C-alpha positions in Angstrom: 30.5 65.6 26.2 27.4 66.6 24.8 26.8 67.6 21.2 27.0 71.3 22.1 30.3 70.7 23.9 31.8 69.1 20.9 30.7 72.0 18.7 32.5 74.4 21.1 35.6 72.2 21.1 35.5 71.8 17.4 35.1 75.6 17.0 38.1 76.2 19.2 40.2 73.6 17.4 39.3 75.0 14.1 40.1 78.6 15.2 43.5 77.4 16.5 44.3 75.6 13.3 43.3 78.7 11.3 45.7 80.8 13.5 48.5 78.3 12.9 47.9 78.4 9.1 47.7 82.2 8.8 50.8 84.2 9.8 50.4 87.0 12.2 49.4 90.2 10.6 51.6 93.2 11.0 51.2 96.8 9.9 53.4 96.0 6.9 50.8 93.6 5.6 48.6 96.6 4.7 51.1 97.4 1.9 50.4 94.0 0.2 52.5 90.9 -0.3 56.2 91.1 0.4 57.3 91.2 -3.2 55.1 94.3 -3.8 56.8 96.1 -1.0 60.2 95.7 -2.7 58.9 97.5 -5.8 58.8 101.3 -5.8 55.3 102.7 -5.4 53.7 103.5 -8.7 53.4 107.3 -9.1 50.9 108.8 -11.3 52.5 110.4 -14.4 52.4 114.2 -14.4 50.2 115.7 -17.0 52.4 116.6 -20.0 53.1 120.3 -20.2 51.7 122.0 -23.3 54.3 122.4 -26.0 56.1 125.8 -25.6 55.9 127.9 -28.7 59.2 128.6 -30.4 61.0 131.8 -29.4 60.4 133.3 -32.9 56.7 132.6 -32.6 56.5 134.2 -29.2 58.5 137.2 -30.4 56.3 137.6 -33.5 53.2 137.5 -31.4 54.5 140.2 -29.0 55.2 142.4 -32.1 51.6 142.0 -33.4 52.3 139.4 -36.0 50.0 136.4 -36.6 51.2 133.0 -37.6 50.6 132.1 -41.3 52.7 128.9 -41.4 55.7 127.5 -39.5 57.9 129.7 -41.6 56.1 133.0 -41.8 54.3 135.5 -39.7 52.2 138.5 -41.0 51.4 141.9 -39.5 48.3 143.8 -40.4 50.5 146.6 -41.8 51.8 144.2 -44.4 55.2 143.5 -42.9 56.2 140.0 -42.2 58.8 137.8 -40.5 59.9 134.7 -42.4 62.5 132.0 -42.5 65.5 132.7 -44.8 68.1 130.6 -46.6 70.8 132.7 -44.9 73.0 130.5 -42.8 73.6 131.9 -39.4 70.6 134.2 -39.3 67.6 132.0 -40.1 64.9 134.7 -39.8 64.3 138.0 -41.5 61.8 140.8 -41.0 60.6 142.8 -44.0 58.2 145.7 -44.6 55.0 145.3 -46.6 56.9 146.4 -49.7 59.6 143.8 -49.2 62.4 146.0 -47.8 64.7 144.4 -45.3 64.2 145.5 -41.7 66.4 143.0 -39.8 67.9 139.5 -39.8 67.4 137.5 -36.6 69.4 134.8 -34.8 67.2 133.1 -32.2 67.9 131.3 -28.9 65.7 130.7 -26.0 68.3 131.9 -23.6 68.6 134.7 -21.0 71.9 136.6 -21.2 71.4 137.9 -17.6 71.3 134.4 -16.2 74.2 132.8 -18.0 76.8 133.5 -20.6 75.9 133.0 -24.3 78.2 131.4 -26.7 77.8 132.3 -30.4 79.9 131.6 -33.4 82.5 134.1 -34.5 80.7 134.8 -37.8 77.4 135.6 -36.0 79.3 138.1 -33.8 81.0 139.5 -36.8 77.7 140.2 -38.6 76.2 141.8 -35.4 79.3 143.9 -35.0 79.9 145.0 -38.6 76.2 145.6 -39.5 74.6 146.4 -36.1 71.4 148.0 -37.5 70.3 145.0 -39.6 71.4 142.0 -37.5 69.9 141.2 -34.1 69.5 138.4 -31.6 66.1 137.3 -30.3 66.7 136.1 -26.7 64.5 136.0 -23.6 64.7 138.5 -20.7 64.5 137.6 -17.0 60.7 137.3 -17.3 61.1 134.7 -20.0 59.6 137.1 -22.6 61.3 137.2 -26.0 63.3 140.4 -26.7 65.1 141.8 -29.7 68.7 142.7 -29.0 70.2 144.5 -32.0 73.9 144.5 -32.9 73.9 148.2 -32.1 72.6 147.5 -28.6 75.2 144.7 -28.1 78.0 147.0 -29.2 76.8 149.7 -26.8 76.7 147.2 -24.0 80.2 146.1 -24.8 81.5 149.7 -24.9 79.8 150.4 -21.6 81.3 147.3 -20.0 77.8 145.8 -19.4 78.9 142.7 -21.4 82.3 141.3 -22.1 83.3 139.6 -25.3 85.6 136.6 -24.9 86.9 134.5 -27.7 85.6 131.1 -27.0 87.2 129.0 -29.7 89.9 129.4 -32.4 90.4 127.3 -35.5 93.9 126.3 -36.2 94.8 125.5 -39.8 98.3 124.3 -40.8 99.8 126.2 -43.7 102.3 123.3 -44.2 101.6 121.6 -47.5 103.2 118.4 -46.3 100.3 116.8 -44.4 101.6 113.6 -42.9 
C-alpha cells in the first residue's frame, strides 16, 4: 500500500476505535449524564410575594386612616385606631377627643366561606355590648369589613348565622382531687 492508502486505513481504524470507545448516543444523552437524570430538574424559585398588610392595617386604610406606627393609625379628623391592653379585643377606635367608638377583634377570615370559631368570652362581649364591640373580618372580595355585635345579633335573629357552642370547660367541684 502506498502512503495515502495507509492514511486511509489508519483513519478508518481510528474512527472504528473511537466508535468502540464512545457509547452510542441516544436522545436521553441530551439530558446529561445518567446521575443527573435521576435528580429532579431544578426549578426556578418563584419570586416571593410581597408581604400582605395586616387586616387592621388594611381596614384602617379603607376607613381613611394613615399608619403612624405598628400600633396606631390616625385620621385627619383626629380620630385614631390603636392597640389596647384589653385581652380579647386588641384594637380600639377613638374620636379625636378620646371617646371610645369601638373595640375590635381581628381575623383575616371570610365568614361566608367557612365557619368562624371564637372564644365564648369574645361572643359574650359582642352579644352583651353590641354597639361597642365588633369583629374585623374579610368579605368575599378579601376586603376588610367591620361586623358589629349588633349586626351579628341581627344575623343570628334572622337565621343568617347560627351560633353553636364549640367547646365547654368542665371543672370538678369535688375538693378531693386524686
